[in-house]
LOLUM-659968 format. One record per residue (C-alpha): residue in three letters; residue number from 0; x, y, z. Coordinates in steps of 0.05 Angstrom, whole numbers. Layout:
BEGIN
["ALA", NUM, [X, Y, Z]]
...
end
This chain:
BEGIN
["MET", 0, [2148, 2006, 1849]]
["PHE", 1, [2107, 1959, 1805]]
["THR", 2, [2067, 1957, 1739]]
["GLY", 3, [1999, 1926, 1759]]
["ILE", 4, [2020, 1871, 1710]]
["ILE", 5, [2010, 1800, 1742]]
["GLU", 6, [2072, 1752, 1734]]
["GLN", 7, [2042, 1694, 1770]]
["THR", 8, [1990, 1669, 1816]]
["GLY", 9, [2009, 1635, 1886]]
["ILE", 10, [1967, 1593, 1935]]
["ILE", 11, [1975, 1608, 2009]]
["ARG", 12, [1999, 1539, 2042]]
["THR", 13, [2008, 1565, 2114]]
["ILE", 14, [1987, 1623, 2162]]
["GLU", 15, [2020, 1626, 2227]]
["MET", 16, [2005, 1676, 2282]]
["ASP", 17, [2062, 1716, 2309]]
["GLY", 18, [2040, 1764, 2356]]
["THR", 19, [1991, 1811, 2324]]
["ASN", 20, [2019, 1798, 2253]]
["LEU", 21, [2004, 1736, 2200]]
["VAL", 22, [2066, 1701, 2173]]
["PHE", 23, [2043, 1677, 2100]]
["TRP", 24, [2080, 1620, 2065]]
["VAL", 25, [2065, 1624, 1991]]
["GLU", 26, [2078, 1569, 1932]]
["SER", 27, [2091, 1595, 1862]]
["PHE", 28, [2127, 1580, 1806]]
["ILE", 29, [2175, 1644, 1816]]
["SER", 30, [2182, 1627, 1889]]
["ASN", 31, [2246, 1596, 1880]]
["GLU", 32, [2279, 1659, 1840]]
["LEU", 33, [2266, 1705, 1893]]
["LYS", 34, [2319, 1733, 1950]]
["PRO", 35, [2302, 1758, 2019]]
["ASP", 36, [2298, 1833, 2020]]
["GLN", 37, [2260, 1833, 1951]]
["SER", 38, [2194, 1874, 1949]]
["VAL", 39, [2133, 1832, 1918]]
["SER", 40, [2068, 1853, 1904]]
["HIS", 41, [2018, 1804, 1937]]
["ASN", 42, [1944, 1819, 1912]]
["GLY", 43, [1965, 1889, 1910]]
["VAL", 44, [2001, 1894, 1974]]
["CYS", 45, [2078, 1909, 1970]]
["LEU", 46, [2114, 1859, 2018]]
["THR", 47, [2181, 1836, 2035]]
["ILE", 48, [2203, 1767, 2016]]
["GLU", 49, [2243, 1740, 2086]]
["LYS", 50, [2260, 1668, 2071]]
["VAL", 51, [2257, 1624, 2005]]
["SER", 52, [2248, 1544, 2009]]
["GLY", 53, [2246, 1519, 1943]]
["THR", 54, [2181, 1532, 1917]]
["LEU", 55, [2153, 1570, 1974]]
["HIS", 56, [2177, 1640, 2000]]
["ARG", 57, [2154, 1675, 2067]]
["VAL", 58, [2123, 1745, 2083]]
["THR", 59, [2097, 1771, 2136]]
["ALA", 60, [2036, 1827, 2138]]
["ILE", 61, [2043, 1874, 2204]]
["SER", 62, [1971, 1888, 2240]]
["GLU", 63, [1972, 1958, 2204]]
["THR", 64, [1972, 1918, 2132]]
["LEU", 65, [1919, 1869, 2164]]
["GLN", 66, [1865, 1925, 2190]]
["LYS", 67, [1875, 1965, 2120]]
["THR", 68, [1870, 1902, 2065]]
["THR", 69, [1841, 1834, 2057]]
["LEU", 70, [1904, 1805, 2078]]
["LYS", 71, [1862, 1784, 2143]]
["ASN", 72, [1819, 1747, 2097]]
["TRP", 73, [1867, 1699, 2074]]
["LYS", 74, [1864, 1625, 2084]]
["THR", 75, [1898, 1565, 2065]]
["GLY", 76, [1887, 1549, 1994]]
["THR", 77, [1871, 1629, 1977]]
["THR", 78, [1901, 1649, 1904]]
["VAL", 79, [1938, 1711, 1904]]
["ASN", 80, [1961, 1746, 1846]]
["LEU", 81, [2038, 1768, 1845]]
["GLU", 82, [2083, 1814, 1817]]
["ARG", 83, [2157, 1830, 1822]]
["CYS", 84, [2178, 1901, 1828]]
["MET", 85, [2186, 1934, 1761]]
["GLN", 86, [2253, 1943, 1723]]
["LEU", 87, [2270, 2010, 1697]]
["ASN", 88, [2298, 1983, 1630]]
["GLY", 89, [2236, 1954, 1615]]
["ARG", 90, [2168, 1972, 1580]]
["LEU", 91, [2117, 1994, 1623]]
["ASP", 92, [2056, 1956, 1607]]
["GLY", 93, [2009, 1975, 1663]]
["HIS", 94, [2018, 2039, 1705]]
["ILE", 95, [2049, 2063, 1757]]
["VAL", 96, [2037, 2022, 1823]]
["GLN", 97, [2071, 2031, 1889]]
["GLY", 98, [2033, 1975, 1922]]
["HIS", 99, [2010, 2021, 1975]]
["VAL", 100, [1935, 1994, 1988]]
["ASP", 101, [1887, 2063, 1992]]
["GLY", 102, [1830, 2017, 2016]]
["ILE", 103, [1777, 1961, 2001]]
["ALA", 104, [1724, 1959, 1950]]
["ILE", 105, [1665, 1908, 1943]]
["CYS", 106, [1647, 1868, 1885]]
["THR", 107, [1570, 1879, 1878]]
["SER", 108, [1563, 1846, 1809]]
["LYS", 109, [1603, 1796, 1762]]
["ILE", 110, [1571, 1782, 1694]]
["GLU", 111, [1599, 1738, 1629]]
["VAL", 112, [1593, 1783, 1578]]
["GLN", 113, [1601, 1741, 1506]]
["GLY", 114, [1664, 1713, 1531]]
["SER", 115, [1696, 1765, 1579]]
["TRP", 116, [1679, 1787, 1644]]
["GLU", 117, [1645, 1857, 1670]]
["PHE", 118, [1648, 1873, 1748]]
["ILE", 119, [1628, 1930, 1783]]
["PHE", 120, [1656, 1946, 1849]]
["GLU", 121, [1626, 1990, 1911]]
["VAL", 122, [1677, 2033, 1945]]
["ASP", 123, [1669, 2090, 2004]]
["HIS", 124, [1648, 2157, 1973]]
["LYS", 125, [1699, 2194, 2004]]
["PHE", 126, [1743, 2163, 1934]]
["ALA", 127, [1697, 2192, 1889]]
["GLY", 128, [1748, 2247, 1865]]
["LEU", 129, [1801, 2185, 1852]]
["VAL", 130, [1758, 2153, 1806]]
["ILE", 131, [1752, 2178, 1729]]
["GLU", 132, [1724, 2151, 1670]]
["LYS", 133, [1780, 2112, 1629]]
["GLY", 134, [1819, 2125, 1686]]
["SER", 135, [1872, 2068, 1711]]
["ILE", 136, [1862, 2032, 1775]]
["THR", 137, [1889, 1973, 1813]]
["LEU", 138, [1849, 1915, 1837]]
["ASN", 139, [1882, 1858, 1882]]
["GLY", 140, [1948, 1887, 1846]]
["ILE", 141, [1914, 1884, 1773]]
["SER", 142, [1925, 1944, 1729]]
["LEU", 143, [1850, 1962, 1697]]
["THR", 144, [1813, 2016, 1659]]
["ILE", 145, [1754, 2044, 1698]]
["TYR", 146, [1687, 2056, 1662]]
["HIS", 147, [1612, 2067, 1690]]
["VAL", 148, [1628, 2113, 1740]]
["THR", 149, [1583, 2129, 1794]]
["PRO", 150, [1590, 2168, 1864]]
["ASN", 151, [1608, 2105, 1896]]
["SER", 152, [1620, 2054, 1846]]
["PHE", 153, [1653, 2033, 1779]]
["SER", 154, [1658, 1979, 1729]]
["VAL", 155, [1722, 1941, 1703]]
["ALA", 156, [1718, 1897, 1639]]
["ILE", 157, [1765, 1832, 1645]]
["ILE", 158, [1788, 1801, 1585]]
["PRO", 159, [1793, 1726, 1581]]
["TYR", 160, [1871, 1721, 1591]]
["THR", 161, [1868, 1765, 1651]]
["PHE", 162, [1806, 1729, 1677]]
["LEU", 163, [1842, 1661, 1673]]
["HIS", 164, [1914, 1679, 1689]]
["THR", 165, [1898, 1718, 1756]]
["SER", 166, [1849, 1709, 1815]]
["MET", 167, [1798, 1748, 1787]]
["GLN", 168, [1763, 1687, 1762]]
["TYR", 169, [1755, 1667, 1846]]
["ILE", 170, [1728, 1740, 1856]]
["GLN", 171, [1646, 1730, 1881]]
["THR", 172, [1597, 1776, 1891]]
["GLY", 173, [1601, 1808, 1963]]
["GLU", 174, [1682, 1798, 1963]]
["GLU", 175, [1727, 1848, 1987]]
["VAL", 176, [1789, 1868, 1938]]
["ASN", 177, [1854, 1906, 1950]]
["ILE", 178, [1842, 1981, 1912]]
["GLU", 179, [1898, 2031, 1898]]
["PHE", 180, [1887, 2091, 1865]]
["ASP", 181, [1922, 2129, 1804]]
["MET", 182, [1988, 2158, 1842]]
["ILE", 183, [1984, 2220, 1793]]
["GLY", 184, [1908, 2229, 1809]]
["LYS", 185, [1920, 2227, 1884]]
["TYR", 186, [1979, 2278, 1877]]
["VAL", 187, [1930, 2321, 1839]]
["ASN", 188, [1873, 2306, 1887]]
["ARG", 189, [1921, 2332, 1948]]
["TYR", 190, [1942, 2388, 1914]]
["MET", 191, [1870, 2414, 1904]]
["GLN", 192, [1849, 2399, 1972]]
["ILE", 193, [1907, 2437, 2005]]
["ASN", 194, [1891, 2495, 1961]]
["ASN", 195, [1821, 2496, 1976]]
["GLY", 196, [1833, 2502, 2051]]
["THR", 197, [1803, 2428, 2060]]
["THR", 198, [1821, 2360, 2093]]
["ASP", 199, [1839, 2302, 2041]]
["THR", 200, [1804, 2244, 2073]]
["SER", 201, [1831, 2198, 2019]]
["GLN", 202, [1901, 2189, 2027]]
["SER", 203, [1933, 2118, 2024]]
["LYS", 204, [1934, 2083, 2089]]
end
């Protein structure tokens, strides 16, 4: 479990093929504090730490993860958001995040508004029931609040601190981001779908 509050950013230093998988070496200020078998969110994707070497750590993304997330687009030098798993004795500053990406959203607009930034993202219409005004959403691992909701898009506002300390500053129009919807909303949506006798197509992959 995570909170969507980014701890540090990391930089992809090397990428290696291992069958149908991709192995990433990530450099960050927290890498030397990590241990094998720990779960760490990388741009919203929960990955297991396999090895630590100084300021670098290694993770592997399997084929299924690559198909459902933006990890397949990572390149050497890509900046990624990092968050270690939440502690139950601490404050929950964001919202409950599983690190299980539901799909991909596309940035259609990025506008600076008096020192802050407004982003608009387009999402598949099948997810419309999970996007609500003033609801929580996770984009590349960041807990954000939704507004200006349409059947296939929504907006988020990024304060200067978040913009400077996460990968949001590098997101450009047309770029894809990992998206995870609020877990409580997904359970409610699933319950309603079952009771209405329909099939829910918006479950996490």
